Biopython code that builds the backbone (N, CA, C, O; Angstrom):
import numpy as np
from Bio.PDB.StructureBuilder import StructureBuilder

atoms = [
    (1, "MET", "N", (50.423, 105.914, 118.361)),
    (1, "MET", "CA", (51.533, 105.519, 118.514)),
    (1, "MET", "C", (52.573, 104.746, 118.556)),
    (1, "MET", "O", (52.522, 103.516, 118.567)),
    (2, "ILE", "N", (54.370, 105.959, 118.603)),
    (2, "ILE", "CA", (55.042, 104.737, 118.194)),
    (2, "ILE", "C", (55.742, 104.027, 119.062)),
    (2, "ILE", "O", (56.076, 104.455, 120.167)),
    (3, "GLU", "N", (56.126, 102.406, 118.431)),
    (3, "GLU", "CA", (56.801, 101.756, 119.825)),
    (3, "GLU", "C", (57.585, 101.269, 118.138)),
    (3, "GLU", "O", (57.377, 101.049, 116.945)),
    (4, "ARG", "N", (58.940, 101.361, 119.613)),
    (4, "ARG", "CA", (60.865, 101.099, 119.333)),
    (4, "ARG", "C", (61.058, 100.611, 120.855)),
    (4, "ARG", "O", (60.888, 101.105, 121.970)),
    (5, "VAL", "N", (61.640, 98.997, 120.158)),
    (5, "VAL", "CA", (62.551, 98.634, 120.565)),
    (5, "VAL", "C", (63.928, 98.164, 120.789)),
    (5, "VAL", "O", (64.459, 97.600, 119.832)),
    (6, "ARG", "N", (64.843, 98.337, 122.259)),
    (6, "ARG", "CA", (65.920, 98.649, 122.201)),
    (6, "ARG", "C", (66.594, 97.213, 123.045)),
    (6, "ARG", "O", (66.200, 96.930, 124.176)),
    (7, "PRO", "N", (67.645, 96.382, 122.325)),
    (7, "PRO", "CA", (67.950, 95.113, 123.266)),
    (7, "PRO", "C", (68.826, 95.533, 123.954)),
    (7, "PRO", "O", (69.161, 96.564, 123.371)),
    (8, "VAL", "N", (69.823, 95.365, 125.366)),
    (8, "VAL", "CA", (70.279, 94.848, 125.459)),
    (8, "VAL", "C", (71.104, 94.124, 125.429)),
    (8, "VAL", "O", (70.968, 93.476, 126.466)),
    (9, "LEU", "N", (72.343, 93.580, 124.653)),
    (9, "LEU", "CA", (72.746, 92.673, 124.227)),
    (9, "LEU", "C", (73.897, 92.627, 124.225)),
    (9, "LEU", "O", (74.729, 93.265, 123.581)),
    (10, "VAL", "N", (74.059, 91.213, 125.568)),
    (10, "VAL", "CA", (75.132, 90.908, 125.839)),
    (10, "VAL", "C", (76.450, 89.339, 125.224)),
    (10, "VAL", "O", (76.224, 88.131, 125.300)),
    (11, "ILE", "N", (77.222, 89.765, 124.890)),
    (11, "ILE", "CA", (78.188, 89.164, 123.859)),
    (11, "ILE", "C", (78.706, 88.648, 125.003)),
    (11, "ILE", "O", (78.645, 88.929, 126.200)),
    (12, "ALA", "N", (79.688, 87.106, 123.747)),
    (12, "ALA", "CA", (80.034, 86.398, 124.883)),
    (12, "ALA", "C", (81.588, 86.253, 126.196)),
    (12, "ALA", "O", (82.067, 85.447, 126.994)),
    (13, "ASP", "N", (81.830, 87.696, 125.644)),
    (13, "ASP", "CA", (82.674, 88.145, 126.904)),
    (13, "ASP", "C", (82.727, 89.353, 127.965)),
    (13, "ASP", "O", (83.626, 90.082, 128.383)),
    (14, "ASP", "N", (81.088, 89.204, 128.254)),
    (14, "ASP", "CA", (80.187, 90.257, 128.888)),
    (14, "ASP", "C", (79.899, 91.677, 128.436)),
    (14, "ASP", "O", (79.316, 92.596, 129.011)),
    (15, "THR", "N", (80.433, 91.603, 127.323)),
    (15, "THR", "CA", (80.645, 92.838, 126.561)),
    (15, "THR", "C", (79.294, 93.144, 126.166)),
    (15, "THR", "O", (78.562, 92.216, 125.822)),
    (16, "MET", "N", (78.575, 95.170, 126.177)),
    (16, "MET", "CA", (77.584, 95.328, 125.265)),
    (16, "MET", "C", (77.959, 95.976, 124.113)),
    (16, "MET", "O", (79.002, 96.627, 124.057)),
    (17, "PRO", "N", (77.040, 95.831, 122.991)),
    (17, "PRO", "CA", (77.417, 96.743, 122.107)),
    (17, "PRO", "C", (76.936, 98.082, 122.186)),
    (17, "PRO", "O", (75.800, 98.034, 122.656)),
    (18, "VAL", "N", (77.367, 99.566, 121.879)),
    (18, "VAL", "CA", (76.356, 100.232, 121.069)),
    (18, "VAL", "C", (76.428, 100.597, 119.703)),
    (18, "VAL", "O", (76.813, 99.928, 118.745)),
    (19, "ILE", "N", (75.769, 102.387, 119.781)),
    (19, "ILE", "CA", (76.329, 102.835, 118.457)),
    (19, "ILE", "C", (76.430, 104.187, 118.958)),
    (19, "ILE", "O", (75.756, 104.876, 119.724)),
    (20, "ARG", "N", (77.819, 104.401, 118.074)),
    (20, "ARG", "CA", (78.171, 105.865, 118.195)),
    (20, "ARG", "C", (77.758, 106.789, 117.645)),
    (20, "ARG", "O", (78.653, 107.361, 117.023)),
    (21, "ARG", "N", (76.164, 107.554, 117.499)),
    (21, "ARG", "CA", (75.731, 108.553, 116.641)),
    (21, "ARG", "C", (76.303, 109.821, 116.659)),
    (21, "ARG", "O", (76.399, 110.288, 117.794)),
    (22, "THR", "N", (76.982, 110.984, 115.162)),
    (22, "THR", "CA", (77.379, 111.948, 115.046)),
    (22, "THR", "C", (75.276, 112.269, 114.018)),
    (22, "THR", "O", (74.230, 111.703, 113.701)),
    (23, "ARG", "N", (75.975, 113.500, 114.003)),
    (23, "ARG", "CA", (74.474, 114.192, 113.431)),
    (23, "ARG", "C", (75.566, 115.497, 113.422)),
    (23, "ARG", "O", (76.657, 115.812, 113.898)),
    (24, "PRO", "N", (74.439, 116.057, 112.497)),
    (24, "PRO", "CA", (75.113, 117.841, 111.292)),
    (24, "PRO", "C", (74.592, 119.148, 112.777)),
    (24, "PRO", "O", (73.801, 120.071, 112.586)),
    (25, "GLY", "N", (75.117, 118.927, 113.807)),
    (25, "GLY", "CA", (74.454, 120.939, 114.933)),
    (25, "GLY", "C", (73.921, 119.533, 115.669)),
    (25, "GLY", "O", (72.870, 119.062, 115.234)),
    (26, "VAL", "N", (74.792, 118.652, 117.072)),
    (26, "VAL", "CA", (73.857, 117.555, 117.515)),
    (26, "VAL", "C", (74.815, 116.928, 118.071)),
    (26, "VAL", "O", (75.419, 116.005, 117.525)),
    (27, "PRO", "N", (75.157, 117.554, 119.713)),
    (27, "PRO", "CA", (76.496, 116.576, 119.505)),
    (27, "PRO", "C", (76.518, 114.514, 119.643)),
    (27, "PRO", "O", (75.760, 113.550, 119.751)),
    (28, "GLU", "N", (77.075, 114.654, 119.601)),
    (28, "GLU", "CA", (77.851, 113.125, 119.716)),
    (28, "GLU", "C", (77.067, 112.277, 120.524)),
    (28, "GLU", "O", (77.196, 112.642, 121.692)),
    (29, "TYR", "N", (76.237, 111.214, 120.418)),
    (29, "TYR", "CA", (75.409, 110.389, 121.715)),
    (29, "TYR", "C", (75.665, 108.938, 121.090)),
    (29, "TYR", "O", (75.913, 108.608, 119.930)),
    (30, "TRP", "N", (75.527, 108.224, 122.198)),
    (30, "TRP", "CA", (75.241, 107.606, 122.242)),
    (30, "TRP", "C", (74.599, 106.197, 122.643)),
    (30, "TRP", "O", (74.862, 105.970, 123.824)),
    (31, "VAL", "N", (73.779, 105.082, 122.004)),
    (31, "VAL", "CA", (72.425, 104.332, 122.157)),
    (31, "VAL", "C", (72.619, 103.103, 121.739)),
    (31, "VAL", "O", (73.480, 102.775, 120.923)),
    (32, "LEU", "N", (71.422, 101.994, 122.554)),
    (32, "LEU", "CA", (71.535, 101.296, 122.278)),
    (32, "LEU", "C", (71.608, 100.514, 120.817)),
    (32, "LEU", "O", (72.001, 101.343, 119.995)),
    (33, "PRO", "N", (71.425, 99.494, 120.314)),
    (33, "PRO", "CA", (71.257, 99.748, 118.975)),
    (33, "PRO", "C", (68.760, 99.228, 118.586)),
    (33, "PRO", "O", (67.935, 98.602, 119.252)),
    (34, "GLY", "N", (68.705, 99.836, 117.496)),
    (34, "GLY", "CA", (67.598, 98.618, 117.563)),
    (34, "GLY", "C", (66.506, 99.514, 117.216)),
    (34, "GLY", "O", (67.230, 100.364, 116.699)),
    (35, "GLY", "N", (65.305, 100.010, 117.088)),
    (35, "GLY", "CA", (64.814, 100.957, 116.252)),
    (35, "GLY", "C", (62.836, 100.677, 116.084)),
    (35, "GLY", "O", (62.527, 99.572, 116.532)),
    (36, "GLY", "N", (61.627, 101.488, 115.542)),
    (36, "GLY", "CA", (60.674, 101.269, 115.148)),
    (36, "GLY", "C", (60.330, 99.479, 115.273)),
    (36, "GLY", "O", (60.987, 98.552, 114.798)),
    (37, "VAL", "N", (58.738, 99.424, 116.298)),
    (37, "VAL", "CA", (58.169, 97.702, 115.803)),
    (37, "VAL", "C", (57.268, 98.816, 114.341)),
    (37, "VAL", "O", (56.714, 99.916, 114.327)),
    (38, "GLU", "N", (57.563, 97.743, 113.306)),
    (38, "GLU", "CA", (55.805, 97.906, 112.420)),
    (38, "GLU", "C", (55.446, 96.939, 112.471)),
    (38, "GLU", "O", (55.931, 95.885, 112.884)),
    (39, "PRO", "N", (53.529, 97.498, 111.578)),
    (39, "PRO", "CA", (52.334, 97.349, 112.091)),
    (39, "PRO", "C", (52.609, 95.891, 112.036)),
    (39, "PRO", "O", (52.074, 95.115, 112.827)),
    (40, "CYS", "N", (53.703, 95.385, 110.815)),
    (40, "CYS", "CA", (53.473, 93.714, 110.826)),
    (40, "CYS", "C", (54.548, 93.261, 111.141)),
    (40, "CYS", "O", (54.884, 92.318, 110.423)),
    (41, "ASP", "N", (55.643, 93.674, 112.352)),
    (41, "ASP", "CA", (56.591, 92.820, 113.408)),
    (41, "ASP", "C", (55.268, 92.383, 114.700)),
    (41, "ASP", "O", (54.838, 93.231, 115.482)),
    (42, "GLU", "N", (54.815, 91.000, 114.688)),
    (42, "GLU", "CA", (53.671, 90.622, 115.986)),
    (42, "GLU", "C", (54.227, 89.217, 115.565)),
    (42, "GLU", "O", (54.095, 88.567, 114.528)),
    (43, "PRO", "N", (54.816, 89.008, 116.600)),
    (43, "PRO", "CA", (55.649, 89.258, 118.059)),
    (43, "PRO", "C", (56.135, 90.830, 118.215)),
    (43, "PRO", "O", (55.985, 91.442, 117.157)),
    (44, "ARG", "N", (56.369, 91.170, 118.673)),
    (44, "ARG", "CA", (57.513, 92.558, 118.626)),
    (44, "ARG", "C", (58.767, 92.532, 119.323)),
    (44, "ARG", "O", (59.401, 93.364, 119.971)),
    (45, "GLU", "N", (59.025, 90.737, 118.841)),
    (45, "GLU", "CA", (60.196, 90.319, 118.898)),
    (45, "GLU", "C", (60.919, 90.201, 117.779)),
    (45, "GLU", "O", (62.111, 89.912, 117.675)),
    (46, "THR", "N", (59.834, 90.530, 116.633)),
    (46, "THR", "CA", (60.537, 90.132, 114.918)),
    (46, "THR", "C", (60.662, 91.407, 115.302)),
    (46, "THR", "O", (61.195, 91.198, 116.392)),
    (47, "ALA", "N", (60.543, 92.971, 115.204)),
    (47, "ALA", "CA", (61.012, 93.842, 115.520)),
    (47, "ALA", "C", (63.056, 94.204, 115.914)),
    (47, "ALA", "O", (64.099, 94.850, 115.809)),
    (48, "LEU", "N", (62.188, 93.016, 116.431)),
    (48, "LEU", "CA", (63.842, 93.035, 117.835)),
    (48, "LEU", "C", (64.703, 92.493, 117.324)),
    (48, "LEU", "O", (65.853, 92.836, 117.596)),
    (49, "HIS", "N", (64.494, 91.616, 116.546)),
    (49, "HIS", "CA", (65.157, 90.002, 115.780)),
    (49, "HIS", "C", (65.688, 91.318, 114.203)),
    (49, "HIS", "O", (66.857, 91.585, 113.926)),
    (50, "ARG", "N", (64.963, 91.651, 113.769)),
    (50, "ARG", "CA", (65.084, 92.630, 112.594)),
    (50, "ARG", "C", (66.540, 93.481, 112.826)),
    (50, "ARG", "O", (67.584, 93.450, 112.175)),
    (51, "GLU", "N", (66.202, 94.157, 113.884)),
    (51, "GLU", "CA", (67.043, 95.777, 113.864)),
    (51, "GLU", "C", (68.352, 95.315, 113.906)),
    (51, "GLU", "O", (69.310, 95.860, 113.359)),
    (52, "ILE", "N", (68.388, 93.329, 115.194)),
    (52, "ILE", "CA", (69.892, 92.703, 115.620)),
    (52, "ILE", "C", (70.485, 93.143, 114.765)),
    (52, "ILE", "O", (71.536, 93.777, 114.862)),
    (53, "HIS", "N", (69.453, 92.663, 113.062)),
    (53, "HIS", "CA", (70.033, 91.755, 111.915)),
    (53, "HIS", "C", (70.889, 93.225, 111.271)),
    (53, "HIS", "O", (72.065, 93.164, 110.913)),
    (54, "GLU", "N", (69.928, 94.716, 111.199)),
    (54, "GLU", "CA", (69.971, 95.514, 110.542)),
    (54, "GLU", "C", (71.733, 96.935, 110.765)),
    (54, "GLU", "O", (72.454, 97.717, 110.145)),
    (55, "GLU", "N", (71.401, 96.183, 112.443)),
    (55, "GLU", "CA", (72.482, 97.195, 112.442)),
    (55, "GLU", "C", (73.778, 96.435, 113.263)),
    (55, "GLU", "O", (74.838, 97.022, 113.479)),
    (56, "ILE", "N", (73.483, 94.916, 113.713)),
    (56, "ILE", "CA", (74.762, 94.405, 113.991)),
    (56, "ILE", "C", (75.016, 93.560, 113.237)),
    (56, "ILE", "O", (75.935, 92.874, 113.683)),
    (57, "ALA", "N", (74.473, 93.041, 111.734)),
    (57, "ALA", "CA", (75.055, 92.010, 111.042)),
    (57, "ALA", "C", (74.410, 90.642, 112.578)),
    (57, "ALA", "O", (73.625, 91.561, 112.812)),
    (58, "GLY", "N", (74.320, 90.343, 112.862)),
    (58, "GLY", "CA", (74.007, 89.302, 114.296)),
    (58, "GLY", "C", (72.760, 88.986, 114.434)),
    (58, "GLY", "O", (71.954, 89.802, 113.987)),
    (59, "LYS", "N", (72.185, 87.637, 115.129)),
    (59, "LYS", "CA", (71.222, 87.546, 115.512)),
    (59, "LYS", "C", (71.994, 87.084, 116.619)),
    (59, "LYS", "O", (73.187, 86.789, 116.700)),
    (60, "ALA", "N", (70.379, 87.081, 118.075)),
    (60, "ALA", "CA", (70.605, 87.196, 119.339)),
    (60, "ALA", "C", (69.780, 85.685, 119.815)),
    (60, "ALA", "O", (69.438, 84.847, 118.981)),
    (61, "ASP", "N", (69.603, 85.573, 120.945)),
    (61, "ASP", "CA", (68.388, 84.545, 121.134)),
    (61, "ASP", "C", (68.311, 85.931, 122.635)),
    (61, "ASP", "O", (69.129, 86.399, 123.426)),
    (62, "ILE", "N", (66.847, 86.117, 122.349)),
    (62, "ILE", "CA", (66.121, 87.603, 123.645)),
    (62, "ILE", "C", (65.595, 85.901, 124.982)),
    (62, "ILE", "O", (65.146, 84.756, 125.033)),
    (63, "ILE", "N", (66.288, 87.370, 125.962)),
    (63, "ILE", "CA", (65.640, 86.002, 127.222)),
    (63, "ILE", "C", (65.009, 86.715, 127.445)),
    (63, "ILE", "O", (64.174, 85.819, 127.326)),
    (64, "ARG", "N", (64.287, 87.806, 127.764)),
    (64, "ARG", "CA", (63.064, 88.448, 127.936)),
    (64, "ARG", "C", (63.429, 90.128, 128.661)),
    (64, "ARG", "O", (64.418, 90.820, 128.898)),
    (65, "LEU", "N", (61.912, 90.203, 128.805)),
    (65, "LEU", "CA", (61.539, 91.641, 128.646)),
    (65, "LEU", "C", (62.070, 92.723, 129.679)),
    (65, "LEU", "O", (62.382, 92.106, 130.698)),
    (66, "LEU", "N", (62.344, 94.327, 129.867)),
    (66, "LEU", "CA", (63.697, 94.434, 131.078)),
    (66, "LEU", "C", (62.861, 95.916, 131.849)),
    (66, "LEU", "O", (62.898, 96.489, 132.937)),
    (67, "HIS", "N", (62.282, 96.040, 130.798)),
    (67, "HIS", "CA", (61.805, 97.069, 131.053)),
    (67, "HIS", "C", (60.822, 98.447, 129.711)),
    (67, "HIS", "O", (61.333, 99.172, 128.857)),
    (68, "THR", "N", (59.730, 98.322, 130.005)),
    (68, "THR", "CA", (59.080, 99.643, 129.024)),
    (68, "THR", "C", (59.553, 100.944, 129.628)),
    (68, "THR", "O", (60.293, 101.113, 130.598)),
    (69, "THR", "N", (59.025, 101.735, 128.922)),
    (69, "THR", "CA", (59.303, 103.921, 128.993)),
    (69, "THR", "C", (57.888, 103.399, 128.272)),
    (69, "THR", "O", (57.499, 102.368, 127.722)),
    (70, "GLU", "N", (57.005, 105.548, 128.805)),
    (70, "GLU", "CA", (55.841, 105.293, 127.791)),
    (70, "GLU", "C", (55.795, 107.119, 128.149)),
    (70, "GLU", "O", (55.688, 107.742, 129.205)),
    (71, "SER", "N", (55.968, 107.647, 126.356)),
    (71, "SER", "CA", (55.686, 109.441, 126.895)),
    (71, "SER", "C", (54.699, 109.194, 126.069)),
    (71, "SER", "O", (54.589, 108.095, 125.526)),
    (72, "ASP", "N", (53.816, 110.231, 125.859)),
    (72, "ASP", "CA", (52.738, 110.882, 124.998)),
    (72, "ASP", "C", (52.720, 110.033, 123.495)),
    (72, "ASP", "O", (51.943, 109.383, 122.795)),
    (73, "ASN", "N", (53.653, 110.350, 123.510)),
    (73, "ASN", "CA", (53.582, 108.934, 121.517)),
    (73, "ASN", "C", (54.104, 108.365, 120.839)),
    (73, "ASN", "O", (54.027, 108.169, 119.627)),
    (74, "GLU", "N", (55.301, 107.722, 122.369)),
    (74, "GLU", "CA", (56.667, 106.669, 121.933)),
    (74, "GLU", "C", (56.395, 105.744, 123.732)),
    (74, "GLU", "O", (56.190, 105.884, 124.938)),
    (75, "ARG", "N", (56.588, 104.908, 122.722)),
    (75, "ARG", "CA", (56.825, 103.304, 124.508)),
    (75, "ARG", "C", (58.326, 102.496, 123.128)),
    (75, "ARG", "O", (58.542, 101.978, 122.033)),
    (76, "LEU", "N", (58.951, 103.061, 124.565)),
    (76, "LEU", "CA", (59.833, 102.120, 124.233)),
    (76, "LEU", "C", (59.579, 100.531, 125.340)),
    (76, "LEU", "O", (59.023, 100.291, 126.412)),
    (77, "LEU", "N", (60.282, 99.825, 124.403)),
    (77, "LEU", "CA", (60.968, 98.416, 124.934)),
    (77, "LEU", "C", (61.871, 98.056, 125.186)),
    (77, "LEU", "O", (62.556, 97.577, 124.283)),
    (78, "PHE", "N", (62.325, 98.078, 126.393)),
    (78, "PHE", "CA", (64.229, 97.145, 126.407)),
    (78, "PHE", "C", (64.325, 95.865, 126.195)),
    (78, "PHE", "O", (63.199, 95.374, 126.286)),
    (79, "TYR", "N", (65.349, 94.855, 125.888)),
    (79, "TYR", "CA", (64.735, 93.271, 125.843)),
    (79, "TYR", "C", (66.328, 93.725, 126.557)),
    (79, "TYR", "O", (66.845, 94.839, 126.462)),
    (80, "LEU", "N", (66.852, 92.624, 127.215)),
    (80, "LEU", "CA", (68.042, 91.396, 127.538)),
    (80, "LEU", "C", (67.947, 90.160, 126.134)),
    (80, "LEU", "O", (66.945, 89.677, 125.608)),
    (81, "ALA", "N", (69.195, 89.964, 125.882)),
    (81, "ALA", "CA", (69.290, 89.437, 125.031)),
    (81, "ALA", "C", (71.112, 88.850, 124.856)),
    (81, "ALA", "O", (72.177, 89.254, 125.322)),
    (82, "ARG", "N", (70.935, 88.348, 124.450)),
    (82, "ARG", "CA", (72.260, 87.671, 124.444)),
    (82, "ARG", "C", (72.753, 86.841, 122.672)),
    (82, "ARG", "O", (72.262, 85.955, 121.971)),
    (83, "VAL", "N", (74.186, 87.928, 122.561)),
    (83, "VAL", "CA", (74.099, 87.422, 120.983)),
    (83, "VAL", "C", (74.543, 86.017, 120.639)),
    (83, "VAL", "O", (75.019, 85.351, 121.558)),
    (84, "ALA", "N", (74.442, 85.451, 119.363)),
    (84, "ALA", "CA", (74.289, 84.101, 118.944)),
    (84, "ALA", "C", (75.707, 84.505, 118.413)),
    (84, "ALA", "O", (76.800, 84.825, 118.882)),
    (85, "THR", "N", (75.020, 84.292, 116.986)),
    (85, "THR", "CA", (76.193, 84.762, 115.607)),
    (85, "THR", "C", (76.281, 86.185, 115.441)),
    (85, "THR", "O", (77.012, 86.661, 114.573)),
]
sb = StructureBuilder()
sb.init_structure("model")
sb.init_model(0)
sb.init_chain("A")
sb.init_seg("    ")
for serial, (resi, resn, name, xyz) in enumerate(atoms, 1):
    if name == "N":
        sb.init_residue(resn, " ", resi, " ")
    sb.init_atom(name, np.array(xyz, "f"), 0.0, 1.0, " ", f" {name:<3s}", serial, name[0])
structure = sb.get_structure()
């Protein structure tokens, strides 16, 4: 099963960054930063820190797990986090 992490990131002014995705042949859509959990990501929050750094070049304080969804082949974990830098 593929696992992915997505932070609900709160910035100091109580805004939240989202990413606009544009791909050929697909209507534009918006997503939260995040991505896949690698086998070496233990605990899962390690993947969250890596994805935050890769996608917004920042660091965040993870507050808590908010929600988990699961389908036949994917588990998606949403975390509440506050941008530190």
